[in-house]
C-alpha positions as CSV (number, residue, x, y, z in Angstrom):
1,M,-172.8,48.4,-66.9
2,S,-171.3,50.0,-64.0
3,L,-174.3,50.5,-60.9
4,R,-174.1,53.5,-58.7
5,E,-176.4,53.4,-55.7
6,V,-178.8,55.8,-55.1
7,R,-180.9,55.9,-51.7
8,L,-185.1,56.6,-52.5
9,Q,-187.7,56.8,-49.8
10,L,-191.3,55.6,-50.3
11,P,-194.8,55.8,-49.0
12,E,-194.8,52.4,-46.7
13,Y,-197.6,50.8,-49.3
14,L,-195.4,51.3,-52.2
15,A,-192.3,49.7,-50.3
16,K,-194.2,46.9,-49.5
17,W,-195.4,46.2,-53.0
18,L,-191.9,46.5,-54.3
19,E,-190.8,44.0,-52.0
20,E,-193.7,41.5,-52.7
21,F,-194.0,41.9,-56.6
22,S,-190.3,42.2,-56.9
23,K,-190.0,38.6,-55.4
24,Q,-193.1,37.2,-57.6
25,I,-191.1,38.1,-60.8
26,A,-187.6,36.9,-59.3
27,M,-186.1,39.8,-59.4
28,T,-184.5,42.2,-56.2
29,P,-186.5,45.4,-55.8
30,S,-183.5,47.5,-57.4
31,Q,-183.5,45.3,-59.9
32,L,-187.3,46.2,-60.7
33,I,-186.8,49.9,-59.9
34,A,-184.2,49.9,-62.8
35,N,-186.5,48.1,-65.5
36,I,-189.3,50.7,-64.6
37,L,-187.0,53.3,-64.7
38,N,-185.7,52.0,-68.0
39,Y,-188.7,52.5,-70.0
40,Y,-188.5,56.2,-69.0
41,Y,-185.0,56.7,-69.9
42,E,-185.3,54.9,-73.5
43,A,-188.4,56.9,-74.0
44,W,-186.6,60.3,-72.8
45,R,-183.5,59.0,-74.7
46,I,-185.4,58.6,-78.0
47,G,-187.3,61.9,-77.8
48,R,-184.0,64.0,-77.3
49,D,-182.4,61.9,-80.3
50,S,-184.4,62.8,-82.5
51,I,-184.6,66.5,-81.4
52,Y,-180.9,67.1,-82.0
53,I,-180.7,65.0,-85.4
54,G,-183.8,66.6,-86.7
55,E,-186.2,64.1,-87.5
56,T,-189.8,65.0,-88.4
57,T,-191.1,61.9,-89.4
58,E,-191.2,58.2,-88.0
59,T,-188.7,56.4,-89.0
60,G,-185.8,53.8,-87.8
61,L,-185.8,53.1,-84.1
62,G,-188.3,55.5,-83.6
63,R,-191.0,53.7,-85.9
64,V,-189.7,50.2,-84.6
65,S,-190.3,51.6,-81.1
66,F,-193.8,53.2,-81.7
67,D,-195.0,49.9,-83.5
68,L,-193.5,47.9,-80.7
69,E,-194.9,49.7,-77.7
70,R,-198.3,49.8,-80.1
71,K,-198.8,46.4,-80.2
72,V,-197.5,45.6,-76.9
73,E,-200.5,47.5,-75.4
74,Q,-203.0,46.1,-78.0
75,F,-201.8,42.5,-76.5
76,L,-201.8,43.7,-72.5
77,S,-205.2,45.5,-72.9
78,E,-206.7,41.9,-73.1
79,S,-204.8,41.0,-69.9
80,K,-205.0,42.9,-66.4
81,S,-201.4,40.6,-65.3
82,M,-198.9,42.7,-64.3
83,V,-196.7,39.7,-64.6
84,K,-197.8,39.1,-68.0
85,A,-196.8,43.1,-68.8
86,F,-193.9,42.8,-66.8
87,I,-192.5,40.2,-68.9
88,V,-193.7,41.2,-72.2
89,R,-192.2,44.6,-71.8
90,S,-188.9,43.5,-70.4
91,F,-188.7,41.1,-73.9
92,T,-189.5,44.4,-76.1
93,S,-187.0,46.2,-74.4
94,W,-184.5,43.7,-74.8
95,L,-185.7,43.7,-78.7
96,L,-184.9,47.3,-79.0
97,K,-181.7,47.1,-77.1
98,R,-180.7,44.8,-80.2
99,G,-182.2,47.1,-82.7
100,L,-184.9,44.3,-83.4
101,G,-188.3,44.8,-84.3
102,L,-191.6,43.1,-84.8
103,K,-190.6,41.7,-88.1
104,D,-187.6,39.8,-86.1
105,V,-189.8,38.1,-83.5
106,D,-189.5,34.2,-83.4
107,E,-189.6,31.6,-81.5
108,S,-185.9,31.2,-81.3
109,L,-185.7,35.0,-80.0
110,I,-187.8,34.3,-76.8
111,D,-185.5,31.1,-75.9
112,Q,-182.7,33.8,-76.1
113,F,-184.4,36.1,-74.1
114,L,-185.7,34.0,-71.5
115,E,-181.9,32.5,-71.2
116,E,-180.3,35.6,-70.5
117,Y,-182.8,36.8,-68.7
118,T,-182.7,33.8,-66.0
119,L,-179.1,33.8,-66.0
120,S,-179.3,37.0,-63.4
121,R,-182.3,35.8,-61.5
122,K,-183.6,33.1,-59.6
123,V,-186.4,32.1,-61.6
124,K,-188.2,28.8,-60.8
125,S,-188.8,26.6,-63.7
126,S,-192.2,26.5,-63.6
127,T,-192.7,30.4,-63.8
128,K,-190.0,30.3,-67.1
129,L,-193.1,28.0,-68.6
130,V,-195.7,30.7,-67.8
131,Y,-192.9,33.6,-69.3
132,K,-192.4,31.2,-72.3
133,K,-196.2,30.7,-72.7
134,T,-197.1,34.5,-72.3
135,L,-194.4,35.4,-74.8
136,R,-195.4,32.7,-77.4
137,K,-198.8,34.4,-77.1
138,F,-197.7,37.6,-77.6
139,L,-195.4,36.0,-80.7
140,N,-198.9,34.4,-82.1
141,F,-200.7,38.0,-81.7
142,V,-198.0,39.6,-83.4
143,K,-197.6,37.5,-86.2
144,G,-201.4,37.5,-86.7
145,E,-201.9,41.3,-86.8
146,Q,-198.9,41.7,-89.6
């Protein structure tokens, strides 16, 4: 993936939050912004692609994406933790990029995701354990609902 630099001007409170929160989740501010924007991009792309191919029903990736997003929202409604929301959304985005859905989620996928996620970031082992615990809870939530 090629990167392109874009200069942003943010209100002071957002810039401060971005710097602080990105450290808490072991990302650079640029990585955090890119991750946040990726959710909007994926939603836009799915909407655009479904219009181009004339989809009128929720099938394929659109259906998987909708089901997964609905499960994420249900799971996160029980918690106000930004870190929990961040790692679960990162995980589900990772699943969608690989064409995987709820039926595919298992412990090995959590391990694979965390391995890939931590390769490019400095993540403390204690933070990685928190991420794994959160994703296991999400896995149990998803499996319990099916």
